[in-house]
N, C-alpha and C positions, 0 to 999 in steps of 0.2 A: 589651837594649842594641843587639843587632843590628838589630831592627826599627826602633828610633829612628834608627840610623845610616842605614838605607836611606831613610827618609822625609826626613832632613836632606839627604842627597845629592840625592835627587830634587827637593826644593824648590829647592836651589841651582841645579841644572841648568835647571829650568823658569824660574826668575826670570831667570837669565842669558840664556836664549834669548829670553824675552819682552821684555827691556829692552836689546836690541842697540842700541848707540849709533850715530848717523850719523857717517860719517867726515868729515874735512876736505874731501875731494873732493865728498862729498854736499852739504855746506853751501855750497860754492862754486857747485855746479850749481843749488841752490835760489835763490841770490841772483841768478844770471844769468838763469835760466829764468823767474822771476817777472816780468821786464821784458817778455818776449815769449813768453807761454805757448802751448803746443800740447797736443794730446791725450796725447802720450807724456809730456810733463812733468807733466800732471795725474795720470797713472797712477803716475809716480815719486813724486809728493807723497803719494799714498795708500798707499804701501808700509808694511809693519808697523813698520819701524825708526823711523818718526816718531811712532808711537802709544804709548799706555799710559804717558805721562809726565804726571803730574797737573797740573803747572804750565803745560804747553805744548800738550797735545793739543787742547783746545777752540779755542785761538787758531789753531793750525796748520790744523785742519780747516775752521774758518770762513773763513780766508783762501783755502784751496784751493777751497772751494765758490764763493767770489766770483770766483776766476780762471776756474773752469769756466763760470760764468754769462757772464763777459766774452766768451769764445769760443763760447758756446752749445754746450758739450760735455755733452749730456744724460746719458750714462752716468757721467761724472765727478760731475755734480750729484747723481744718484741714489745712487751709491756713497758719496760724501762725506756725504750726509744720513743714510744708514743707519749709517755709522760714528759720526757725531756723536750720533745718537739712541741707539745702543748705549752710547756713553760716558756720556750723561745717565742712561740706565737703570741702568748699573752703579754710578753714584754716587748712586742714589736719587732722581734728578730725573725721575720718571716722567711728570709732566704736561708738562714741557719736551720730553721725548722724543715724547710723543703729539702735541703741537702740530706739531713738525717733520714727523712722519710723515703727519699728516692733510693738511697743506699740500702735501706732495709727492704724496700720493694724488690730490688735486684736479687738479694739473698733469698727472699721468700719465693720468688719466681723460680730460681735455680733449684730449690729443694721441693718445688711443687706444693707449697703451702698456701692453698687458696684462702684459708681463713685469715692469715696475716696480710695477704694481698688485699682482701676486702676491707679489713679494718684500717689499714694504712691509707687506702685510697680516700677514705672519708675526709681526713684533714688535708690531703693533697688537693682534692677537689675544692675544699673551702678556701685554701690559699690562692688557687687559680682564680676563683670567683672574686676574692677580695682585691686582686691585682688586675682584674678586668680581662683575663685570658679565658673567655667563655668557650673557645674551641677546645682547649686542653681540659677544661672542667667537664665539658660534655663527653669527651673521650673517656675520662675517668668514671663518670656516671654510667656510661654504656658498658664499660668493663665490669663494674660492680653488678649491673643487671644481668650480664651473661653468667656470672658466678652464681647469682641467685637462681636464675632460670635452670641452670644445669644441676642445681642442688649439690654443688661440689664442696660444701663446707662440712667436713666430717666432725662428729662428736660436738656439735654446736649447742646441744642442750635446748634451751628456749630459743627456737628459731625465729620467734617474733621479733627478737632484738634486731636481727640482721634486716628483716623485711621493713620494719618501721624506721630503722636508721636510714635505709635507702629512700623512704618516703620523705624524711626530713631533708635529706640532701637535695632531692628533686624540688621540694618546696622552695628551698633557698635559691636553686638555679632559676626557677620560673619567676622568682621575685627580683632578679637582677634588673636594673633600670632599662637595659637594652631589650628585655623580653617583656617584663611586667604583665604576665598573664594571670590576672586576679582570679579567674574561674578555677584554673589549675591549682593556684596557691591555696585557695579556700578548700578545695577538694582534698588536697594532700594533708593539710593541717587538721581538717575535720576527721579524716581517716586515722591520723595519729592519735587524736584525742579520744576517739571512740574505741579503736582497736587496741590501744594500750591498756585499757581497763582490765583488771584481774590478771595481769601478767607479772612476771617477776621484776619488771622494770616499770611498774605502773607510775611511780613518782616521776621518773624522768620523762616518760611520754606525756604525762599530764602537764608538766612544765612546758615542753616543746609544743604540744598541740594547742593548749590554751593560750600560750604566749603568741604563737603564730596567728591564731584566730583574732587575738587582740589587735595585732598589727593590721590584719585584713580589714577589720571593722573600722579602725582609725582611718585607713586609706579611703573607705567609702563614706566617712563622716558619721558613722553610727557610734557615737561616743559612749552611750549607755552600754551597748553590747561589748564595746572595746574594754571598758573598765571592768565589766563583769568577768570577762575571761582573763584579763591581766591580773586581777586580784587573786583568781585561782592559781595563776602561774607563779606569782610572787610567793604565795603561801607554800606552794609545793617546793619552790627553790629554797626557801628557808628550811623546810623539813629535810630536804635532800642535801643541804650544805653545799649548794652550787653557787659560788660567788659570781662567776661570770654570767650565768643565766639570770640571777637575781637582779644585778645591776642593769643588765640589758633590758629586762622587763620594766624596771622602774623608769628607765630612760624613755620608753614608749609611753608610760603613764604621764610623764612630763609633757610630751607632745599632745596627749589627749587634753590635759588641763589647759594648755595654751590654746587649743582649738576651741575650748569652752570658755575662753577668756577668764579663766581662774588663775590669774597671774601669780598670786602668792603660792598656791599649790604647785604651779609649774616651777617656780624658783626653788621651793623646798626639795622637790624631787630631783631637779637638775643638780643642785648642790650635793644631794645625797649620792647621786651617780658619780659626779666628778671626784668628790672627796674619797668615796669608797674605792673607786678605780685607782686613784693615786696611791692610796694606802696599801692596796693589794696588788699593785703593779700590773693592772689590766690595761695595756696601752690602747687597744682598739676602743674600749668603752670610755676611757679617759678622753679620747678624741671626740666621741659623741657628746659627753657631758660638757666639755669646754665649749664646743660649738653651740649647744643649747643655751648655755649661760651668756655667751656673746650675743646671740640673737635676742634673748630676753632683755639684756641691758640696752641693746640698740633700740628696741621697741619703746623703752622708757626714756630714751635720749640721754642715757647715762654713758657718754661716749668713752670716758676714761676706763671704766670697768669693761666696756665692750671691747676696747682695743687690747686690754690686758688678756682677756680670754681668747680673742682672735689670734693673738701672738702665740698663746699656748696651743691652740688648735693647729696653727700652721706648723709649729714645731713637731707635733705628733704626726701630721700628714707627711712631713719630710722624712721622718723616721720610718713610717710604715710604707708609704707609697712614693717616696722620693725617687729621683733618677737612679741613685746607686742601688736602692733596694730592688727596684723593678729590673734593673740591668742584671743584678745577681741572679734573680729568679729566671730571667730569660736565658742566661748562660747555662744555668742548671738544666733548664728544659731542653735547650739545644743539644747539650751533651747527652741527655737521655735519649733524644730522638736519633742522634747519630749512632748510638749503640744499637738501637732498634733497627736502623737502616742497615748497619753492618751485618746484623744477624739475618735480616731479610735477604741481603745480597748473597750471603753464603748459601742460603736456602735456594735462591733462584739459580745459582751456579750449579748446584747439585741437580736441580730439576732440568736445567739446560743440558747437562751431561747425559742425563737419562734419555732426554728427547733425542739427542744426537744418536745414541745407540739404537733407539727405536727406528729412527730414520734410516740408518745403515741396514738394519734388518729388513725394513720395508723395501729399500732399494734393491737389495739382493733378491727378495721375493718378487719384486716387480720385473727384474731382468729374467728370472726364471719363468714368470708368467708370460712375458713377451715372447720368449722362445717357444713356449707351448702354443701361443696364439699364432706365431709364424708357421709352425708345423701344421696347425689346423687349417690355416688359410691356404697352405700349399696343397693340402688334400682337397679343400673346397674348390680351388682353381680348376680341378679336373672335372668338376660337376657344375658347369656354367649355368645350366638351367635352374638347378637348385639354388645356386648362389644368388641369382637374380631375384628369386622370390624372397630369399632371406634378407637381401639388402633392402628390398621394398618394405618388408615387414619391419626391419630395424628403423627405416626412415619414419614409418608411421609411429613406432614406439617413441622415437626422438621427439616428434611433434607433440605427442601426448605428455612426454616428460617436461618439455618446455612449458606447456600450458600449466602443468602441475607446479613447476617452479614459480611461474608468475603468480599462481594462486597462493603458493606458500609465502611469497613475499608480501602479498596482501594480508594474509593471516598473521604474519610476523608483525606488521605495522599495527594491526588490530590488537595484538597481544601487548605491544608497548603502550597503546592507547588505554587498554584495560588496566594495566598496572598503574598508570597515572590516575585513572578514575577511582580505582580502589583506594589510592592514597588520599584523594580529595574527599571521599565520602567517609573515610575511617575516622577523621578528626571529630566531626559532629556525632558520629555513632559512639565514639569513646565517651564524649560528654554525656550523651543520653544514658549510657550504661552506668557511668560513674555516679551521676546525680540520682539516678534511680536507686542505686545501691545505698547511697548515703541517706536518701529519703526513707528507705525501708528501715534503716537503723534509727533514724530520728523518730519515726512513729513509735518504735519500742520505747524510746526515751520519753516521748510525750505521754504514753500510756502509764509509764512508771510515775511521772509527775502527777498525773490525774489521780492515780491510786493514792498518792500521798496527800492530795488535796491542794497542791501548789498550782493554782490556776494561772498565775502570772507567768511562771516558768513554762507551763504547757503552752500558753499563748505565744511566748517567745519562740519555742520550738516549732509551733505551727506556722509562724511567719517564715522561719527558715525553710520549712517544707514547701510553703507557697512559692518562695523565691526559687527553690530547686525545680519545682514544676514549671515555672515560667521559663527557666533556662532549658529544660527538656523540650518544651514546646518550640522555643527559638531554634535550638539546634536540630530538632526534627524537621522544621520547615526549611532550614538551611540544607539538610540532606536531600529533601524532596526537590528543591530547586536545582541542586547539583545533578541529581539523577535525570531530571527532565531535560536539562541543558545538554548533558553529555550524550544521552541516547539519541538526540537529534543528529549528532555528528558521528556516532559509532554504528548506526544502522547501515545495512547494505545499500549501496547507491542505486537509485531508481533510474539513473541515466537522464533524468529530466533536470533542467536548470531551474534554480529558484533565486528569488531576490535575497541576497545574503549580505550581512554586515561583515565585511572583510576584516576590519580591525578586531572585532570580537572573536572571529574565527582564528586569527593569528595569535591573539592573546591566550585563548583556551588551549590551542595545540602546543604553544610554548610551555605553558605550565604542565600540561599532561606529559610532554616529552621529558621535562626536568624531573617530575615526580616518578615517572616510569623508570628512568635510569637510576634514581635514588632507591627505588624499591628493589631493583636487581643488584645494585652494588652500593652498600652502605658507605663506602669510602669515597664515592663520587661527589665532587663539589665543584661548582663553577658559578660565576656571576652571569646574570642575563639582564639586558636593558631593552626598552621598547621606545619607539617614537612613532606615533600614529597620526596621520593626517585626518582630522575629524571632518573635513569637507567631502570626503569620499562618499559617505552614505552607503546605500545598498546597491549592489550590482548583481547581474544575472549570471550565476555560475552553478556548477554541480558541487555543492559544499562538501560532500563526502570525498570526492576525487581531489579537490583542491586541498582539503585537509590532509589527505595522504601525502601529497607533494610537500606541504609545509612541514609535516611531521618527519618525513624522510630527510629533508634538508637540515632541519634543526638537530636531528639525531646525529647526522654527519658532522655538523659544526661542534656539538658537544664532544664527539669522539676526537676531533682534531685538537681541541684545546686540552682534553685530558691527556692525549699522547704527548703534547708539548710540555704539559705540567710534570710529566715523569722525568723530564730532563733537568728539573730542579734549577731553573734559571733564576738568579737573584732578582727579586722585585717583580717577577712575572705574576699577573693576575688573569687567569683564564676567563674570557668574557665572550658572550654571544649576544649580538644585537639584532633585533627584528624591527624594521621600519616599513611604513607604507607612505605612498605619495601619489597625489593626483597630478598627472602631467598631460594637460589637454584632454584628449579623448581616450587616454590610456591610464591604467592603474599600475603602479610599480610596487612590488613587494621585494624587499631585500633582506637576506639572511647573511650577516657578517660574523666572522670569527677571527680571533687573533692567534690561531693555532699553527699547525705545521705547514699549511699550504699544500698545493698540488704541484708535483714536478711538471715542468713545461712539456716534457716528452709525453706525458700522460694526458695533458689537457684536451687534446683533440679526440681522445678515445673515451672520455668519461661517460658519454651518453650512449656508448655501444652496449648492447646486451652482454652480460656475463663478464664485463671488464670491471675490475676492482683493484684499488691500491692497498686494500686492507690485507692483513695476513690470512693465510689459508684457514678457513673455518669461521672467519669473523665477518664475511660479507658474501652475498650471492652474486653481486654485480648487476642486479636487476632493478635496484631502487631508483637510480638516476635515469635509467632507460624508461621505466614506467612513468616517472615524473615528466620526462621530456614528451612522451606521447600524450599524456593527459593535458599538458599545457598547449602543445602545438596542434595536435589533431582534435582533441576534445573541446578546446576553447579558442582556437585560432590565435593563440598568443605566442610568446617567445620565452625561452629559458636560456640564460647566459651565465657564464662563470668567469670571474677574474681572480687572479691569484698572484701572490708573491711568495715563493717557496721559503718556508721557515718563518714567515711573518703573518700572513693573513689570507683569507679566501672570502669572496663575495659572490653569492648567487643572486641573480636578479630575475624575478618573474614579471613579465609584462602582459597584462590582460586588457582587452578592449572593454569599454564601459557599456557597450550595447551588444 
């Protein structure tokens, strides 16, 4: 009874605070100010007392935005648009919210307003995450991070708001079911909770940080810690008058009570969530509350009530994530992408025009140079003896240059390998750094609690530190294993054959090639698949040399699917497949791609030195030549290519088992 009374009083206080009514004086000022608005009047019209009224909020904000446009008050336009988009979002109209935000983004980009771009991307990212489009969500997060890294938000005042806002969006992203990276989620929410102290937005960061930690501890079954942080979050939400946050945290508490088998408490909190969300038109939270009630009634075998709330839940799902809603969002996204592609096309045309001019200048210069060379050769022809020595010297220089080019090709492949290794080892190093930083902050907290005499809280923090240290040890060992494994294949070849696991070698170089390309080009993306014959075991090869061949062929395959992807063929999925197979006394390694293929006229020349089908400057023409020599001369095997132009290419390596 006491718990129910506390929730009831809290709900009444929160509702009363959120629905503060405008006074007669406010109404009079609105009527007079709308005739001759200024920036102060727009700020007055965007105050909280005019909001959260179902029948009037949309009309009020729409009129305020129109007034702001009349006087060209950009901050008022942006803030009003954000408020209206949030109103649409809370009421389940996500496609309407996204449309508003994308239009506002286009205006902000045009006037170079990075602050508005950063703020608007927060909700855009949230909508994409809610509708399952993680690719677009990640693109928005990356763009926000670029703005933060470039420090391009002018007159931002308390910059902690922008940095911690990004941490919260990242925590939501890593919490998506398809990612579910609990270590990252806990790190980000802990960072929000600690870093938000003593800032001008302390109450908001306490809500988000503590609420997020509550969800993390619920996920790991630590219900005491979950309730501890959720109680902090709900108190802060009450103080901050944040309805959507308050009911969101209470819904998590209902899940905690259910996990602890406290069914009465689970029911009370689920009802509070559902009724509060219904009353205040928070569609997403009403969906959660109705689902919780349906589940609770089902567990009690009260099927009539369970069906009732399942029907309500289904109705909200159709409204928020039904076919029409998702289709509208996809249409808006496609329109935005088409606009971006058009701008990119115009930019590429300008670059192409510039390159053509440069080529013309180079051609004219080349003709002039050729004339000078001809004149020089004419003079040299009169001095045969000197010419012979010069030709011999030039031939020696050419041989040296060829050797240097071969070495350059080897170093290039080593560079690509290094980029992949750097990516592989960066992840565990990030975890080591992050958990070390958080542990340092937790020690300060623990010392404060010890000074206060709160031993229990100090012990709880000590347990957190212990968990962090265990994670540091785990990721440190992971990094150590990566370094030892990669050094084995990146060292200079000794020329001696070793017993080598071909499957592991192919898998490692496939991942290193992929991550190496991602490190050089953030826009690169392709699928890769493997099918390894486990009966192969170990065979005698030079692992560094075979690794170079595999790396070269995989890089060529990724290049082919990337070039085909630029054609924007509907339904095309760039894919590279690596397979191994034991065939009698031979081992077959195949690298397949569904890329552009190789012209039949070029197929007979691809293993010749310096021959390449890539544009000038993108290939030396030595990769396949070196690979052919390594396989045929160094290992007594075969290297073959099969292709269908515009559809696929398959390279097959055949090695003897002894």
